[in-house]
C-alpha positions as CSV (number, residue, x, y, z in Angstrom):
1,M,26.8,-139.7,150.6
2,I,25.4,-141.9,147.9
3,V,28.2,-142.8,145.4
4,K,27.0,-143.7,141.9
5,A,29.1,-145.3,139.2
6,K,29.5,-145.5,135.5
7,G,32.3,-147.3,133.5
8,G,34.9,-149.9,134.2
9,L,36.4,-151.0,137.5
10,G,39.3,-148.5,137.6
11,N,37.0,-145.6,136.8
12,R,34.4,-146.4,139.4
13,M,37.0,-147.2,142.1
14,L,39.0,-144.0,141.7
15,S,35.8,-141.9,141.3
16,A,34.4,-143.4,144.5
17,V,37.7,-142.6,146.3
18,T,37.0,-138.9,145.6
19,A,33.5,-139.3,147.1
20,C,34.8,-141.1,150.2
21,V,37.3,-138.4,150.9
22,L,34.7,-135.7,150.4
23,A,32.4,-137.6,152.8
24,E,35.1,-137.7,155.4
25,L,35.7,-134.0,155.0
26,V,32.1,-133.1,155.6
27,G,31.2,-135.9,158.1
28,R,28.9,-138.0,156.0
29,A,28.5,-141.8,155.9
30,V,29.1,-143.5,152.6
31,A,26.8,-145.7,150.6
32,I,28.4,-147.1,147.4
33,D,25.8,-147.8,144.8
34,W,26.9,-150.0,141.9
35,R,23.5,-151.2,140.9
36,D,23.8,-149.9,137.4
37,G,23.9,-153.3,135.6
38,M,27.6,-153.7,135.2
39,Y,28.3,-157.4,135.5
40,L,25.2,-158.1,137.6
41,P,21.6,-157.5,136.7
42,E,20.5,-154.0,137.1
43,G,19.3,-153.4,140.7
44,Q,21.9,-155.7,142.3
45,N,24.8,-154.0,144.0
46,L,28.1,-155.2,142.7
47,Y,30.2,-153.4,145.3
48,P,29.6,-155.7,148.4
49,L,30.3,-158.8,146.2
50,L,33.7,-157.5,145.3
51,F,34.7,-155.7,148.5
52,D,34.3,-155.8,152.2
53,D,31.3,-153.4,152.7
54,S,31.7,-152.8,156.4
55,Q,32.5,-149.2,155.7
56,S,29.5,-148.7,153.4
57,L,25.7,-148.4,154.0
58,D,23.2,-150.2,151.8
59,P,22.2,-147.5,149.2
60,A,18.7,-149.1,148.8
61,R,17.8,-147.6,152.2
62,F,17.6,-144.2,150.6
63,D,15.8,-144.9,147.3
64,E,12.7,-142.9,148.2
65,A,14.6,-140.0,149.9
66,S,13.3,-136.6,149.0
67,D,15.7,-134.4,150.9
68,V,18.5,-134.8,148.3
69,T,21.3,-132.7,146.7
70,P,21.3,-132.4,143.8
71,A,17.5,-132.1,143.9
72,I,17.2,-133.9,140.5
73,W,17.8,-137.2,142.4
74,A,14.9,-136.8,144.8
75,G,12.7,-139.9,144.7
76,S,14.9,-141.4,142.0
77,L,17.9,-142.8,143.9
78,D,17.4,-146.2,142.6
79,E,18.3,-144.9,139.1
80,H,21.7,-144.4,137.6
81,P,23.7,-141.6,136.0
82,A,23.3,-143.0,132.4
83,D,19.5,-143.1,132.9
84,M,19.4,-139.6,134.3
85,I,21.5,-138.2,131.5
86,R,19.4,-139.8,128.8
87,R,16.2,-138.5,130.4
88,H,17.2,-135.0,131.5
89,F,20.3,-134.0,129.5
90,P,20.3,-136.1,126.3
91,A,22.3,-133.5,124.3
92,S,25.0,-133.4,127.0
93,H,25.9,-137.1,127.0
94,R,29.6,-136.4,126.0
95,N,29.8,-133.1,127.8
96,P,32.7,-133.4,130.4
97,L,30.8,-131.1,132.7
98,V,27.5,-132.9,132.7
99,Y,28.5,-134.7,135.9
100,R,28.1,-131.5,137.8
101,K,24.3,-131.6,137.3
102,L,24.2,-135.0,139.0
103,C,26.9,-134.5,141.7
104,V,27.1,-132.5,145.0
105,D,29.2,-129.4,144.7
106,L,32.8,-130.4,145.3
107,A,34.2,-126.9,146.0
108,N,31.7,-125.3,148.4
109,S,30.2,-126.1,151.8
110,D,28.2,-129.2,152.4
111,P,24.5,-128.9,151.8
112,A,22.0,-129.3,154.7
113,S,20.1,-132.1,152.9
114,E,19.9,-135.6,154.4
115,V,21.4,-137.2,151.3
116,A,24.1,-135.9,149.0
117,V,24.8,-137.7,145.7
118,F,28.3,-138.0,144.2
119,W,28.8,-139.1,140.6
120,S,31.7,-138.6,138.3
121,Y,33.0,-140.9,135.5
122,L,36.6,-140.0,136.7
123,P,38.4,-139.1,139.9
124,K,38.3,-135.4,140.9
125,M,40.7,-135.2,143.8
126,P,42.4,-132.0,142.5
127,R,39.0,-130.3,142.9
128,L,39.2,-131.1,146.7
129,R,42.7,-129.7,147.1
130,R,41.8,-126.5,148.7
131,R,39.5,-128.2,151.2
132,L,42.1,-130.8,152.0
133,A,44.7,-128.2,152.7
134,H,42.5,-126.6,155.4
135,D,41.7,-129.9,157.1
136,A,44.1,-131.1,159.8
137,R,43.4,-134.7,158.9
138,F,44.7,-134.2,155.3
139,A,46.8,-131.1,155.2
140,G,50.4,-131.8,154.1
141,R,49.6,-135.4,153.0
142,P,50.4,-136.1,149.3
143,E,47.3,-136.9,147.2
144,R,48.7,-140.3,146.3
145,V,48.9,-141.2,150.0
146,I,45.4,-140.1,150.6
147,V,44.1,-142.1,147.7
148,R,46.0,-145.2,148.6
149,Q,44.7,-145.1,152.2
150,T,41.1,-144.6,151.0
151,L,41.5,-147.5,148.7
152,K,42.7,-149.6,151.6
153,T,39.8,-148.6,153.8
154,H,36.9,-148.9,151.3
155,F,38.2,-151.3,148.7
156,T,39.5,-154.4,150.5
157,P,38.7,-157.3,148.1
158,V,36.5,-160.2,149.3
159,E,38.2,-163.5,150.2
160,P,37.8,-165.4,146.9
161,V,39.6,-162.6,145.1
162,L,42.5,-162.5,147.6
163,S,42.8,-166.3,147.6
164,A,43.1,-166.5,143.8
165,V,45.9,-163.9,143.9
166,D,47.6,-165.6,146.9
167,A,47.6,-168.9,145.0
168,L,49.2,-167.3,142.0
169,F,52.0,-165.6,143.9
170,A,52.8,-168.7,145.9
171,R,54.3,-170.0,142.7
172,F,56.7,-167.1,142.3
173,S,60.0,-166.3,143.9
174,G,61.9,-163.1,143.4
175,P,60.6,-160.0,141.6
176,V,57.6,-160.2,139.3
177,I,57.0,-158.1,136.2
178,G,53.4,-157.0,136.0
179,V,52.0,-156.2,132.5
180,H,48.7,-154.6,131.8
181,I,47.5,-154.4,128.2
182,R,44.1,-152.9,127.4
183,F,43.7,-153.9,123.7
184,T,40.0,-153.9,122.9
185,D,37.9,-150.7,122.9
186,R,41.0,-148.7,123.9
187,K,44.2,-150.1,122.5
188,A,47.5,-149.7,124.3
189,P,50.6,-149.4,122.0
190,L,51.5,-153.1,122.0
191,P,55.0,-152.7,120.4
192,K,56.0,-150.3,123.1
193,I,54.7,-152.6,125.8
194,L,56.7,-155.5,124.4
195,E,59.8,-153.2,124.2
196,R,59.5,-152.2,127.8
197,I,59.1,-155.9,128.9
198,R,62.3,-156.7,127.0
199,G,64.2,-153.9,128.8
200,L,63.1,-155.3,132.2
201,R,63.9,-158.8,131.2
202,E,67.5,-157.7,130.5
203,Q,67.7,-156.5,134.1
204,E,65.7,-159.4,135.6
205,P,66.2,-162.4,133.2
206,D,64.5,-164.9,135.5
207,A,61.6,-162.7,136.6
208,P,58.1,-164.2,135.9
209,I,55.7,-162.1,134.0
210,F,52.2,-161.6,135.2
211,L,49.9,-160.6,132.4
212,A,46.6,-158.9,132.8
213,T,44.8,-158.2,129.5
214,D,41.4,-158.1,128.0
215,S,42.5,-159.4,124.6
216,A,43.4,-162.8,123.2
217,E,45.5,-161.1,120.5
218,A,47.6,-159.3,123.1
219,Q,48.0,-162.4,125.2
220,D,49.2,-164.4,122.2
221,A,51.7,-161.6,121.4
222,V,53.2,-161.7,124.9
223,H,53.4,-165.5,125.0
224,A,55.1,-165.5,121.6
225,S,57.8,-163.1,122.7
226,F,58.5,-164.2,126.3
227,D,58.7,-167.3,128.5
228,N,57.5,-167.7,132.0
229,V,54.3,-165.8,131.4
230,H,51.4,-166.3,133.8
231,A,47.8,-165.1,133.9
232,L,44.7,-165.7,135.9
233,E,41.8,-167.4,134.2
234,K,39.1,-165.2,132.7
235,T,37.2,-164.5,129.5
236,L,39.2,-162.7,126.8
237,S,37.9,-160.8,123.8
238,A,38.7,-162.0,120.4
239,G,37.8,-158.6,118.9
240,D,37.4,-155.0,119.9
241,A,34.6,-155.3,122.4
242,G,35.6,-154.1,125.9
243,L,35.2,-156.5,128.8
244,H,33.0,-154.2,130.9
245,F,30.3,-156.9,130.9
246,R,26.6,-156.2,131.1
247,S,24.8,-158.9,133.1
248,D,23.6,-160.8,129.9
249,E,27.0,-160.8,128.2
250,A,28.8,-163.5,130.3
251,A,27.9,-167.0,131.5
252,D,28.9,-166.1,135.0
253,P,29.2,-162.3,135.3
254,L,30.2,-162.2,139.0
255,T,33.1,-164.6,138.3
256,E,34.2,-162.3,135.5
257,A,34.0,-159.2,137.8
258,R,36.0,-161.0,140.5
259,A,38.6,-162.1,137.8
260,A,39.0,-158.5,136.8
261,L,39.5,-157.4,140.4
262,A,42.0,-160.2,140.9
263,D,44.0,-159.0,137.9
264,M,44.2,-155.6,139.4
265,I,45.3,-156.9,142.8
266,A,47.9,-159.1,141.2
267,L,49.3,-156.2,139.3
268,S,49.5,-154.2,142.5
269,R,51.7,-156.9,144.1
270,C,54.3,-156.9,141.3
271,E,57.7,-155.3,141.7
272,W,57.5,-153.8,138.2
273,L,54.5,-152.5,136.2
274,V,54.5,-152.1,132.4
275,H,51.3,-150.3,131.4
276,S,49.7,-147.2,129.9
277,S,48.5,-144.5,132.2
278,H,45.7,-144.0,129.7
279,S,44.0,-146.8,131.6
280,T,42.6,-146.1,135.1
281,F,42.7,-149.9,135.7
282,S,46.5,-150.0,135.8
283,V,46.8,-146.6,137.5
284,T,44.6,-148.0,140.3
285,A,46.7,-151.1,140.6
286,A,49.8,-148.9,141.0
287,L,48.2,-146.9,143.7
288,I,47.0,-149.9,145.6
289,G,50.5,-151.5,145.5
290,D,52.3,-148.2,146.1
291,I,54.5,-149.0,143.1
292,P,56.8,-146.0,142.7
293,P,57.2,-144.3,139.3
294,G,60.8,-145.6,139.1
295,R,59.4,-149.1,138.9
296,Q,56.7,-148.3,136.4
297,R,57.2,-148.4,132.6
298,D,54.4,-146.2,131.5
299,V,54.4,-146.2,127.7
300,D,52.2,-143.0,127.7
301,R,54.2,-141.1,130.4
302,Y,55.4,-138.6,127.8
303,N,52.3,-138.7,125.6
304,V,51.2,-135.1,125.7
305,K,47.7,-135.8,124.5
306,V,47.1,-138.5,127.1
307,Q,48.6,-136.5,130.0
308,A,46.8,-133.3,129.1
309,K,43.5,-135.2,128.9
310,R,44.1,-136.7,132.3
311,W,44.9,-133.3,133.8
312,F,41.9,-131.7,132.2
313,Q,39.5,-134.4,133.3
314,S,40.7,-134.3,136.9
315,W,40.3,-130.6,137.3
316,V,37.0,-129.7,135.4
């Protein structure tokens, strides 16, 4: 199962989880292919530089494979979803169903081909629900538990990432309030975030705040409103440009990629999480840390538009 990627870290991790679960269902080995030019130059696989890759094959082994499903990938497995869409389906770039043309069928039996390709911009676990219910390894287990175990198996961070988070948390005692604010290309409602932090600080007045954000503006707002705020070092945007760096957009792109992952792991270790579920980054952190809903302050929990979109995207 070749697992392709597109988008930010949360999107590609949760999408890959769906692929890894499907591979286990049908008995395929997994090769996670993040050679799309996000952070590193195109052709270099980001995945083994962020995670222990002992559970994943090298996708380059299959670049010339011809026995592939979907057949459109035959002989082109060194390419990436965005390239394939531009070349074959340029009018479908924003179509939420275009991934099905580039992804093995999730609902029906496994094809006989040597290689199957999975690609989706977002996780699709609900589309596996019927198959999971008929497999003794998964039947009766909540989706959240399956996802968390798969994250643990296939997405264990490399030592430099874990060391950075360990060093940060060695400075803390007692509960930590984790805060994630995406405030560049997709803006979380900052006033609501600050309000939820105030509510938690009333309960936990001495709790340190760990802040993960992509925005200097958002960071300044939190520092102006609260004391005892901590963050891991990384590049912040001064405008609206998202921090999903291409390889030529940062002085040290691998360091920036590991900093983003360290933010996610740090959030997962917090007792409380203030965030917007509109961001897969913070949703992934909550899953990794098994942070229960009662300890999350999701500012978009009751946002009908956001929740309806998440439901639609996971099922289509």
